[in-house]
C-alpha positions as CSV (number, residue, x, y, z in Angstrom):
1,M,-37.9,48.2,-3.4
2,P,-35.0,49.4,-1.3
3,S,-33.9,52.9,-1.8
4,A,-29.9,53.2,-3.8
5,A,-28.8,54.9,0.1
6,T,-30.1,52.1,1.6
7,I,-28.6,49.3,-0.8
8,R,-24.9,51.5,-0.1
9,E,-25.9,51.1,3.3
10,R,-25.9,47.4,3.7
11,A,-22.7,47.5,1.2
12,R,-21.1,49.6,3.0
13,F,-21.7,47.4,6.5
14,S,-21.0,44.3,5.1
15,V,-17.7,45.5,3.4
16,A,-17.2,47.3,7.0
17,H,-17.6,43.7,9.5
18,G,-15.1,41.6,6.4
19,F,-15.1,38.1,6.5
20,G,-13.0,37.5,10.5
21,P,-16.8,36.6,11.6
22,V,-17.6,34.7,8.6
23,L,-14.4,32.3,9.2
24,A,-15.2,32.3,13.1
25,V,-18.5,30.4,12.6
26,W,-17.1,28.7,9.8
27,G,-14.3,27.4,11.9
28,A,-16.7,26.3,14.4
29,W,-19.3,24.9,12.4
30,L,-16.5,22.6,10.6
31,V,-14.7,21.9,14.3
32,L,-18.1,20.7,15.7
33,M,-19.3,18.5,12.2
34,S,-15.6,17.0,11.9
35,G,-16.8,15.8,15.7
36,A,-19.9,15.2,15.5
37,N,-19.8,12.9,12.6
38,L,-16.1,12.0,13.2
39,A,-17.1,8.0,14.1
40,T,-18.5,6.8,10.9
41,P,-16.0,5.8,9.2
42,L,-14.3,4.3,12.5
43,Y,-17.4,1.6,12.4
44,A,-15.3,-1.1,10.0
45,V,-12.2,-0.2,12.3
46,Y,-14.7,-1.2,15.2
47,R,-15.5,-4.2,13.7
48,E,-12.3,-5.8,13.1
49,R,-10.5,-4.6,16.3
50,F,-13.6,-5.7,18.8
51,G,-15.8,-8.0,17.2
52,F,-19.1,-6.0,16.6
53,S,-21.2,-7.6,14.4
54,N,-22.8,-6.0,11.2
55,L,-26.0,-5.7,13.5
56,V,-24.8,-3.7,16.7
57,L,-23.2,-1.2,14.1
58,T,-26.1,-0.9,12.8
59,T,-27.9,-0.2,15.6
60,V,-25.5,2.8,16.1
61,F,-25.8,4.5,13.3
62,A,-29.4,3.5,13.8
63,A,-29.5,5.4,17.1
64,Y,-27.8,8.2,15.5
65,A,-30.7,9.1,12.8
66,I,-33.5,8.3,15.6
67,V,-32.0,11.3,17.5
68,L,-30.9,13.3,14.1
69,V,-34.6,13.7,12.8
70,P,-36.5,14.5,15.7
71,S,-33.7,17.1,16.8
72,L,-33.8,18.8,13.4
73,L,-36.8,19.0,13.7
74,V,-37.3,20.0,17.3
75,F,-34.8,23.0,16.6
76,G,-36.3,23.9,13.4
77,Q,-39.3,25.4,15.0
78,L,-37.0,27.2,17.6
79,S,-34.7,29.2,15.5
80,D,-38.0,30.1,13.9
81,R,-39.3,30.8,17.3
82,F,-36.2,33.1,19.2
83,G,-34.0,33.4,15.9
84,R,-31.3,30.6,14.3
85,R,-28.1,33.3,15.5
86,R,-29.5,32.5,19.1
87,V,-30.2,28.6,18.2
88,M,-27.1,27.9,16.6
89,A,-24.8,30.2,19.7
90,A,-26.8,27.8,22.1
91,G,-25.9,24.8,20.3
92,L,-22.8,25.3,19.3
93,G,-22.2,26.2,23.2
94,I,-24.2,22.9,24.3
95,A,-21.6,20.9,22.3
96,T,-18.7,22.6,23.2
97,G,-19.4,22.0,26.5
98,G,-19.9,18.2,25.6
99,L,-16.8,18.0,23.8
100,V,-14.7,19.0,27.0
101,L,-16.8,17.3,29.4
102,S,-15.8,14.0,27.1
103,R,-12.4,14.5,27.3
104,S,-12.1,15.8,30.4
105,R,-13.4,12.9,32.7
106,P,-11.0,9.7,32.3
107,A,-12.4,6.3,30.4
108,R,-14.3,3.6,32.8
109,P,-11.0,1.3,33.5
110,G,-12.9,-1.5,33.4
111,C,-14.4,-0.6,29.8
112,T,-11.0,0.3,28.8
113,A,-9.3,-3.5,29.7
114,R,-12.1,-5.2,28.2
115,A,-11.2,-3.6,24.9
116,R,-7.5,-4.1,25.4
117,R,-8.1,-8.0,25.9
118,R,-9.9,-8.0,23.3
119,A,-8.2,-6.3,21.0
120,S,-4.9,-7.9,21.9
121,P,-3.6,-10.4,19.0
122,S,-2.5,-13.0,21.9
123,E,-5.5,-14.6,22.7
């Protein structure tokens, strides 16, 4: 059982750091999770605008689930071995890099033109 001095030291340490680090981690997690799950409500829009069938949308969602489960198993083991902070920091860094790369590369012109042609009401 920890002594009273140890408990006081822990309490003093946690109060001294405040909520800044907690808010920073929460904010980063919120941004990345909203970016990762943003496409789910858009599936209905994709069906209407681009003419995707239910099979295509189900396949897209199944691919997400098929990748999610093994990654949870692998990264759970890595966090047990190397620590949660290191794995979370690496994951946040990789996710941020992926977001920056996806925003910095222009879309392929052929895909954009096909999507616009399909979405135009004149045809």
